[in-house]
Every structure is written in structure tokens, then in C-alpha cells.
C-alpha positions as CSV (number, residue, x, y, z in Angstrom):
1,M,-7.6,16.5,14.2
2,T,-6.3,19.7,15.7
3,Q,-6.7,23.0,13.9
4,L,-3.7,24.5,12.3
5,T,-2.1,27.8,13.4
6,R,-2.6,30.8,11.1
7,T,1.0,30.4,9.9
8,Q,0.5,26.7,9.1
9,F,-2.8,27.3,7.5
10,D,-1.4,30.0,5.2
11,A,1.6,27.9,4.2
12,L,-0.7,24.9,3.5
13,Q,-3.1,27.2,1.5
14,D,-0.1,28.5,-0.6
15,Q,1.1,25.0,-1.3
16,W,-2.5,23.9,-2.1
17,E,-2.7,26.6,-4.8
18,R,0.5,25.3,-6.5
19,L,-0.8,21.7,-6.8
20,P,-1.5,20.4,-10.3
21,D,-4.6,18.2,-10.6
22,L,-3.6,14.6,-10.3
23,G,-6.3,13.6,-12.9
24,T,-5.1,15.9,-15.6
25,S,-1.4,16.4,-15.0
26,Y,1.2,13.9,-16.0
27,S,4.1,16.1,-15.1
28,N,6.3,15.4,-12.1
29,S,6.3,18.9,-10.7
30,G,7.3,18.0,-7.2
31,E,4.5,20.1,-5.7
32,H,2.8,17.0,-4.3
33,Y,6.0,15.9,-2.6
34,R,6.3,19.4,-1.1
35,L,2.7,19.0,0.2
36,V,3.6,15.7,1.8
37,A,6.7,17.2,3.4
38,L,4.7,20.1,4.7
39,L,2.1,17.8,6.3
40,N,4.9,15.7,7.7
41,S,6.3,18.8,9.4
42,Y,2.9,19.3,11.0
43,G,3.0,15.8,12.5
44,Y,0.8,14.2,9.9
45,H,2.2,11.4,7.7
46,P,0.1,10.7,4.7
47,S,1.0,7.4,2.9
48,S,0.5,8.7,-0.7
49,R,0.0,11.8,-2.7
50,E,-3.8,11.1,-2.8
51,A,-3.9,10.8,1.0
52,A,-2.0,14.0,1.3
53,I,-4.5,15.8,-0.9
54,K,-7.5,14.5,1.1
55,L,-5.8,15.4,4.4
56,A,-5.0,18.9,3.1
57,E,-8.6,19.4,2.0
58,R,-9.8,18.4,5.5
59,L,-7.3,20.6,7.3
60,L,-8.1,23.6,5.1
61,S,-11.9,23.1,5.6
62,H,-11.4,23.3,9.4
63,G,-9.7,26.6,9.2
64,Y,-7.1,27.8,11.8
65,S,-7.1,28.5,15.5
66,N,-6.3,32.0,16.7
């Protein structure tokens, strides 16, 4: 897994902060779909909202490259 650029990291972090918790939210806010679309634009293709969340967590934990 390659590190994100600072711009990508910041965009992912912003989207991450908008996500409702899957376990407590029954609303269809669309934020999870925006997360999937953002990850797709980075070349990752998660197969579900849950996979997108796990992938985003891993990417954010690795930080960004300068």
C-alpha cells in the first residue's frame, strides 16, 4: 500500500470526519458512498462500505508522503 499525498490525505481525513457510524446510524447520508468514490479515485476499489472504512483507517494510519 502506497502512502497518500498530503492533498489526498487531507481529503480523506475530511471525508472520514463526515462519516456516520455504521453501527448507530440508519440514515442513508451518502457519506459512505462519497468515501468509496474518493478511494476509487485513488486507485483502490473497496467492495463494500465496511471495506472502504477499513481501508480508509489503514491509509490514514500510514500518514502521507512529502
